[in-house]
C-alpha positions in Angstrom: 0.0 0.0 0.0 1.4 3.4 -0.9 0.5 5.0 2.5 3.1 4.3 5.2 2.3 4.9 8.9 5.4 6.0 10.7 4.1 5.3 14.2 7.3 3.6 15.3 9.4 6.6 14.2 7.2 9.0 16.2 7.3 6.7 19.3 11.1 6.6 19.1 11.3 10.4 18.7 9.0 10.9 21.7 10.8 8.1 23.7 7.4 6.5 24.3 6.5 2.9 24.3 3.5 1.4 22.5 2.1 0.4 25.9 2.3 4.0 27.2 0.6 5.3 24.0 -2.1 2.7 24.3 -2.9 3.9 27.9 -2.8 7.6 26.8 -5.2 7.2 23.9 -7.3 4.3 25.2 -6.6 2.1 22.1 -5.8 -1.6 22.5 -2.3 -2.7 22.0 -3.4 -5.0 19.2 -4.9 -2.1 17.2 -1.9 0.0 17.7 0.3 -2.9 16.7 -1.7 -3.2 13.4 -1.0 0.5 12.7 2.7 0.2 13.7 3.3 -2.8 11.4 1.5 -1.2 8.5 -1.2 -3.8 8.3 -4.0 -1.3 8.8 -6.3 -0.7 5.9 -7.9 2.4 7.5 -7.6 4.7 10.5 -10.5 6.7 12.0 -9.9 10.5 12.2 -10.8 10.2 15.9 -8.0 7.7 16.4 -5.5 9.8 14.4 -6.5 12.9 16.5 -5.9 11.0 19.8 -2.5 9.7 18.6 -1.4 13.1 17.4 -2.5 14.7 20.7 -0.6 12.1 22.7 2.6 12.3 20.6 2.3 16.1 20.1 2.7 15.8 16.3 0.8 16.5 13.1 -0.9 13.8 11.0 1.7 14.4 8.3 4.4 13.3 10.9 2.6 9.9 11.0 1.4 9.4 7.4 3.6 9.2 4.4 2.7 8.6 0.7 5.0 6.7 -1.5 4.2 5.9 -5.2 4.1 2.2 -6.0 5.1 0.9 -9.4 2.5 -1.6 -10.6 3.7 -3.0 -13.9 
């Protein structure tokens, strides 16, 4: 998928664990893990808002578009 979720990068920059983020945003570890590993097919804006608030970042810090070559 051409959208990459850089949750692991932001967690490292903020020196925060996935467990700590899970507690701050009240999202299960399994759902955050799906986002972190790039297996998510969608993210609710409510969830994105909560993650950005907890990590003190912008959505663009978490989401990255990369073009895929499909030949």
